[in-house]
N, C-alpha and C positions, 0 to 999 in steps of 0.2 A: 207532393204526393204522399210519400211515406214520411212519417216523423217518428223519431225515436227519442224518447225522453231518457235523459241520462240519470242513472241512479246515483244518489249522493255517495261520495267515497266513504268507506267505513272509517270511523273515528280512530285515530292513532293513539295508542296509550302515551302518556307523558314520557319524555326522554329519560327521566330519572328511573323509570321502571324497566327500561330496556337494558339488557345486559351489555356491558362494554367489552368488546373484543378488540385487543390491539392488533394492528396489521402485521403481516409477516414482514420480516426485515428486507426481503428481496422483492416484494411486490409493492406497487404504489398503493397508497391508501385512497380508496374511492370515496369521493365526497358524496354525502347523501345516501349512501347505501345503508339499508336497515341493519342495525346491530354493529355498525362501525363506530370507532372512536372519532373524536374530532380530528380534523386533519392536522398533521404536524406542521411546524413552522416551515420546514423544507418544502413540503407539498404546497403550502400557500404561496411560496415564492415561485414555484414552477421549476421547470427544467431549463437550464441555460444550455445553448447549443452553439458549438463552433462549427460552422458550415463547411462542407467539403471543398469549397473554393477559397477557403481562408488558410493562411499559414501564420503561425504565431511563434515568436522567439522570445523566451523569458519564462519565469516561474509563475504559476497560477496557484493561488491559495484562496480558500473560502470554506464556508460551512454548508453551502448549498449543493445542489445536484448539477452535474455537468455531463453533457454528451459531446464527445469529440468525433466529428466526421472529417475534420481537416487535419492539418499537420501542426505539431507542437514540438519545438526544440527547447526543452527545459523541464523542470520538475513540476508535478501537479499534485496538490494536496487539497482535497475537497471532502464533503460528506459522503456523497455517492458519485460514482464515476462509471460511465459507459463509453467505451471506445468502439465506435461504429465500424462497419466493414471497410469504409474508406478512410477511417481515422488512423493516425500514426503518431506515436509519442516517442521521442528520443530523450529519455530522462527517467527519473524515478517517479513512480506514482504511488500515492497513499490515500486511502479512503476506507470508510467502514465497509462499504459494499463496492466491489469492482467487477464489472462484466466486460470482458475483452472479446470483441468480434473482429477487430483489426489488428494493428501491429504495435507492439510495445518493445522497445529496446532499452532495458534498464530494470531496476529492482521494482517489484510489485509488493506492496505491504497493505494488508487489509484484514478485517475480521472474516468477511465472506468474499471469496474470489472465484469467479466462474470464467473458464476459458471455453468459449463456444467453438464449434467445429471450424470456423473460418479464422480463428485466432492464430497469431504468430507472436510468441513471447520469447525473447532472448534476454534472460536475466533471472536472478533469484526471486523466488516467491515466498513470502512469509504470510501465513494465513492460519486462522483458527479453523476455517472450513474451506476446502478446495475442491472444485469440480472441474474435470477436464473432459470435454466431449471428444468422441472419436473423430479424428481428422485434424484436431488442433495441433499446432507445432509448439513445442516447449523445449527450451534448452536452458538449463540452469539447475540450481539446487532448490529444494523445498524445505522450508523450516516451518514445522507445524507447532502451533501453540500461541499463547498470548503474545502480543507485541511487547517488545522490550523497549523501555525508555532509553534514549541515547544517554551516554555517560554525562554527568553534570559538568565535570571539569577534568582535565587531565591531571593525574597525580603529580605533585611537585617533586622534583628530584631531591633526594636526600644528600646533604653535603657529606663527602667522604670523611670518615674519622681518621685522625692521624694514627699511623701504625708505628708502634715502638720499634726502633731500630735495634737490631742485635749488634753485638760487638763485631767490628769488621774482622773478616777472616784474614789471617796472615797471608801475605803474597807468597806464591809458590817460589821456592828457591831454584835457581837454575844452576845446575852443576855441569861443568864441562868435562865430559868423559873422553879424554883423548887416550888413545891406546898408547901405552908406554911399554913397549916390549924390550927386554934386555938385549943389548947389542953384543 
């Protein structure tokens, strides 16, 4: 009956002429959005998820993105970390970006840390940027600033230097002081 002819799409200028705008660190980089940079390697890999019905015991390390909806007993060190509302971590967490909606019992270290209103954090937080929503529970200390590298090695103890001995003091003389009264 009715037919509608589609107008040809307007020609896009070459990619080289479009300005490159880097993504915000706390937002995912949308692929194919006009004016966006090429997706980062972490975005290409996608977000790994530990489901709410899973429990994991041990340390987790990697450079990618991780969302925890289950339970972890151990330390977590990744590129970006989201602890979901049903997620719980008993251990230290470290990432460039950390968003806590669930429970973390341990130290939290990151460049950007967000505690959403449903968060429960019991431990010290070290962050360059920290945001705490109303309703979030936080117990611990906050250290603001750049992350400090752990000490390379413990300082070696210095051997004690021999101390020159002084001349021994003469022993005290005991004098018996008996009362001698004239008789």
